C-alpha positions in Angstrom: 103.4 -34.8 18.3 100.1 -33.3 17.6 97.2 -35.5 18.4 95.1 -36.2 15.7 91.0 -35.2 15.8 88.1 -36.2 13.1 85.1 -34.1 12.9 81.6 -35.5 13.6 79.8 -35.8 10.0 76.6 -35.0 11.6 77.3 -32.0 13.6 80.9 -30.8 13.0 81.5 -31.2 17.0 85.2 -33.2 17.8 84.2 -37.2 18.2 85.8 -39.1 20.9 87.2 -42.6 21.1 84.8 -45.2 22.9 87.1 -48.5 23.9 83.9 -50.0 25.0 82.0 -49.4 21.6 85.3 -49.5 19.7 83.5 -46.4 18.0 84.1 -42.9 17.4 81.5 -41.1 19.5 79.9 -37.4 19.4 79.0 -35.9 23.1 76.7 -33.2 21.0 74.8 -35.1 19.1 75.3 -38.9 20.1 76.1 -39.8 16.8 78.9 -42.6 17.1 81.1 -43.9 14.2 83.3 -46.4 12.8 86.9 -45.6 11.7 86.3 -45.9 7.9 83.1 -43.8 8.3 85.2 -41.2 10.1 88.3 -41.3 7.4 85.2 -41.2 4.5 83.8 -38.1 5.8 87.2 -36.4 6.2 88.2 -37.3 3.0 84.8 -35.5 1.6 85.8 -32.3 3.2 89.1 -32.4 1.9 87.8 -33.2 -1.5 85.2 -30.1 -0.9 88.0 -27.6 0.0 90.1 -28.8 -3.4 87.0 -28.1 -5.6 86.0 -25.2 -4.1 89.3 -23.3 -4.8 90.1 -25.2 -8.4 87.8 -23.0 -11.0 87.1 -24.2 -13.8 88.9 -22.1 -16.7 87.4 -19.7 -19.4 87.8 -18.3 -22.5 90.0 -15.3 -23.3 88.2 -12.0 -24.5 86.9 -11.7 -28.3 87.8 -8.5 -30.7 84.8 -7.2 -30.3 84.4 -7.4 -26.0 88.2 -6.1 -25.9 87.2 -3.0 -28.3 84.5 -2.9 -25.6 86.7 -2.7 -23.0 88.8 0.2 -24.9 85.7 2.4 -24.7 84.6 1.9 -21.3 88.1 2.9 -20.3 87.8 6.1 -22.3 84.7 7.1 -21.1 84.9 6.7 -17.3 86.7 8.3 -14.2 88.8 7.0 -11.2 88.4 8.7 -7.6 90.2 7.7 -4.7 89.3 8.5 -1.0 92.8 9.1 1.1 90.8 8.4 3.8 89.1 4.8 3.6 91.1 4.3 0.1 87.5 3.3 -1.9 87.8 3.7 -5.3 84.3 5.3 -7.0 84.1 4.9 -11.0 82.1 7.4 -12.4 81.2 8.7 -16.0 83.0 11.6 -17.8 80.2 14.1 -17.0 79.7 13.0 -13.4 82.1 14.0 -10.8 82.7 12.6 -7.6 82.9 15.1 -5.2 82.9 12.8 -1.4 83.5 9.1 -0.5 80.5 6.9 -0.3 81.8 5.0 2.4 83.9 7.9 4.9 82.5 10.9 3.4 85.6 12.6 3.2 86.9 14.1 -0.3 88.0 12.3 -3.1 90.8 12.6 -5.6 90.7 12.2 -9.4 93.0 9.2 -10.1 92.3 9.3 -14.1 91.1 6.5 -16.4 89.5 3.0 -15.8 91.1 0.2 -16.8 88.9 -1.9 -19.4 89.3 -4.9 -17.4 86.5 -3.6 -15.4 83.9 -2.9 -17.8 80.9 -4.7 -16.4 79.0 -7.2 -19.3 75.8 -6.1 -17.4 73.8 -3.7 -15.4 70.7 -3.8 -13.5 69.2 -0.3 -13.5 67.9 1.4 -10.5 64.2 1.0 -9.9 63.2 4.4 -8.6 64.7 7.6 -7.4 66.6 8.9 -4.2 63.0 10.6 -2.7 62.2 7.4 -2.7 64.9 5.7 -1.7 64.8 8.4 1.2 61.1 7.7 2.0 61.9 3.9 2.3 64.4 4.9 4.7 62.8 7.1 6.8 59.8 4.5 6.9 62.1 1.8 8.1 64.4 3.7 10.8 61.1 5.7 12.1 59.7 2.4 12.6 62.6 1.5 15.5 62.9 3.2 19.0 65.3 4.6 20.5 67.4 5.2 17.1 69.3 8.6 17.4 67.9 11.7 15.9 70.6 12.6 13.6 70.3 9.1 11.6 67.1 10.7 10.2 68.2 14.7 9.7 68.7 16.1 6.4 72.8 16.2 6.9 72.9 12.6 7.1 70.4 11.6 4.6 72.2 13.8 1.8 74.7 11.3 2.4 73.2 8.6 0.7 74.7 7.7 -2.5 72.9 6.1 -6.0 75.8 3.2 -5.7 76.1 0.7 -8.4 77.9 -2.7 -6.8 80.1 -4.7 -8.4 78.7 -8.7 -8.6 80.6 -11.2 -9.9 77.5 -13.2 -10.8 78.1 -17.2 -12.0 76.0 -19.6 -14.3 76.8 -23.2 -13.8 76.2 -26.9 -14.0 76.1 -28.3 -10.4 76.2 -32.5 -10.7 76.1 -34.3 -7.0 76.1 -37.8 -6.5 75.1 -38.6 -3.3 74.8 -42.2 -1.0 74.0 -42.7 2.3 72.2 -44.9 4.6 68.8 -44.3 5.5 66.4 -46.0 8.5 62.9 -46.1 8.7 62.1 -46.8 12.5 58.0 -48.4 12.8 56.7 -48.4 16.5 53.8 -49.8 17.7 51.8 -51.7 20.9 50.0 -55.0 20.9 48.8 -55.9 23.8 50.9 -55.5 26.7 54.2 -56.1 24.5 55.8 -53.1 22.2 57.2 -53.5 19.1 59.9 -52.3 17.1 60.6 -52.5 13.2 63.4 -51.0 11.8 64.6 -51.0 8.4 67.8 -49.8 6.4 68.0 -48.8 3.3 71.0 -47.7 0.8 70.4 -44.3 -0.6 71.6 -43.2 -4.0 71.0 -39.7 -5.9 72.0 -38.5 -9.1 71.1 -34.4 -9.1 71.8 -32.2 -11.6 71.1 -28.5 -11.2 71.3 -25.5 -13.1 72.2 -22.5 -11.8 71.5 -19.2 -13.1 73.0 -15.8 -11.4 74.6 -16.9 -7.9 75.8 -13.9 -6.9 78.7 -12.1 -5.0 79.7 -8.8 -4.6 83.5 -7.9 -5.5 83.8 -5.2 -3.0 85.7 -5.6 0.0 84.4 -2.2 1.7 81.1 -3.3 2.0 79.9 -6.1 4.3 79.1 -9.4 2.4 76.2 -10.3 4.9 74.5 -7.1 4.1 74.4 -7.6 0.0 73.1 -11.1 1.0 70.6 -9.7 3.4 68.7 -7.4 0.2 69.2 -10.1 -2.5 67.4 -11.6 -4.8 67.3 -9.1 -7.4 65.7 -9.8 -10.7 68.2 -10.4 -13.3 65.9 -10.8 -16.1 66.0 -6.8 -16.1 69.4 -6.6 -16.5 70.6 -4.8 -19.9 74.1 -5.1 -21.5 76.5 -2.5 -20.1 76.0 1.0 -21.8 77.8 4.5 -20.1 73.9 6.4 -20.4 73.0 3.9 -17.1 76.2 5.3 -15.0 74.9 9.1 -15.7 74.1 10.6 -12.3 75.3 7.6 -10.6 78.6 6.1 -8.8 80.1 2.8 -9.3 82.5 0.8 -7.1 85.5 -0.5 -8.6 85.6 -4.3 -8.0 88.5 -5.6 -6.0 87.7 -9.1 -5.2 89.2 -11.2 -8.3 86.4 -13.7 -9.7 89.4 -16.5 -8.9 89.1 -15.6 -5.3 85.3 -15.2 -5.3 85.0 -18.8 -6.7 84.8 -20.5 -3.8 81.9 -18.7 -2.3 80.1 -19.1 -5.2 80.7 -23.1 -5.0 79.8 -22.9 -1.5 76.7 -21.2 -2.0 75.7 -24.0 -5.0 76.8 -26.9 -3.1 75.1 -25.8 0.4 71.8 -25.5 -2.1 72.4 -28.6 -3.6 72.8 -30.5 -0.6 70.0 -28.8 0.4 67.9 -30.3 -2.4 69.4 -33.6 -2.3 68.7 -34.1 1.5 64.7 -33.1 0.8 64.3 -36.1 -1.3 65.5 -38.8 1.7 61.9 -39.3 3.2 63.5 -41.7 6.2 63.4 -41.3 10.0 67.2 -40.7 9.9 70.2 -40.4 7.4 73.8 -41.6 8.3 76.5 -42.0 6.6 75.8 -39.4 3.9 78.4 -38.7 1.2 78.1 -35.4 -1.3 80.4 -35.9 -4.8 79.8 -32.7 -6.2 81.5 -31.2 -9.6 80.6 -27.7 -11.2 80.9 -27.4 -15.0 80.1 -24.7 -17.7 81.1 -22.2 -15.5 80.0 -18.8 -16.5 80.7 -15.6 -15.6 79.2 -12.3 -15.4 80.4 -9.3 -14.1 77.8 -6.9 -13.7 76.4 -3.7 -11.9 73.7 -4.0 -9.4 71.9 -1.1 -8.0 72.3 -0.1 -4.4 70.8 2.9 -2.2 73.7 3.1 0.1 74.5 5.2 2.9 77.1 5.0 6.1 76.5 6.5 9.9 79.3 7.4 11.9 78.0 7.2 15.5 79.7 7.5 18.7 83.3 6.0 16.7 81.4 3.3 15.2 80.8 3.2 11.1 77.6 2.1 10.4 75.9 0.8 7.1 72.8 0.7 5.3 71.4 -0.8 2.0 68.5 -0.6 0.1 68.1 -2.8 -3.0 67.7 0.0 -5.4 65.3 -2.6 -7.8 62.9 -3.9 -4.8 63.5 -1.5 -1.7 64.2 -4.3 0.5 66.7 -2.5 3.7 69.6 -3.9 5.7 71.5 -2.7 8.6 72.1 -2.5 12.0 70.4 0.3 13.8 72.3 1.9 17.1 70.6 2.6 19.9 70.8 5.9 21.8 71.0 4.9 25.4 69.5 8.3 26.7 66.3 7.7 25.4 66.5 4.2 26.3 67.0 5.7 29.8 64.1 8.1 29.5 61.8 5.5 27.7 61.9 3.2 30.2 61.8 5.7 32.9 58.5 7.0 31.1 57.0 3.6 30.8 57.9 3.0 34.5 56.0 6.4 35.3 52.9 5.3 33.3 52.9 2.0 34.7 52.8 3.5 38.1 50.0 5.6 37.3 47.7 3.3 36.0 48.7 0.9 39.1 47.4 3.9 41.5 44.5 4.6 39.0 43.6 0.8 39.2 44.3 0.7 43.1 42.1 3.7 43.9 38.8 2.1 41.5 39.7 -1.5 43.4 39.8 0.8 46.9 36.9 2.5 46.3 34.8 -0.9 45.5 35.7 -2.4 48.8 
């Protein structure tokens, strides 16, 4: 029979029962909790997991929306990479020749199903030449990167890619309760006084979220896309095939039902921070967050990203440039030969400086 364990409401570590105090104690944050507090927290966690997986229902597409979906299918083509499986969407006048991800040749697979028609598109804000300039300036400031990373052959693989995003609007209502402690200490003569006041805290907060994003491509790392946020949605346009001309788009492979827990989590955590910011106490314990999402509206949007991968010693490195702001994300590899020679060069430089200083200092005496 498995032993039942409980997590600390403060830091999430495992709690241990203390027979002396008859409480559950945390050895990491020194918190102590009654059985009812521990059980209430465990129930909160279960409720949070339930709510974030129960997405509110949405309406069926209208006749006009269905006609738009059919038109989208007629005017787009789907290409697939036989190497990594990436699926690339392009308009009928733009032929995809290589995979944006692994650079292998792609194969025409046919039309794109109308359900993949975006509702909005955020146009690219600058051209390829500017994107290359951004990347070279960024990578050029880093020491010991492989020279091939900035070669013409590598830079040519940079792709103007519309990345599929599920963007959610919703109303988040949070009811918060807890206990706030205010501690005031002062000295008078040889005595030290401490005054402690405990308050019941109740907060009701409603936050309207507009444009909570989550990328719908499994190929591209979520952390990479989050690192180049934010995008300014006020510049978004109703989708028109003209915006796709000359660019590629990735076909989403994450359904919104699967995306919802991530969107919910982002809203929930932000709402918790907003509520916590109103609690001006020395400490707060017994926190309980009751959260509810309503009025959920989805926008399937294509957001502009200049995307590039770099295969270096068997590892694929990914780089993304926000096609609206120029913000860059990605980890740069280190050329170990450059690093060794650089360290040797620095060592020699310091050695020469030391000799010169020793010569002049010796000359003074």
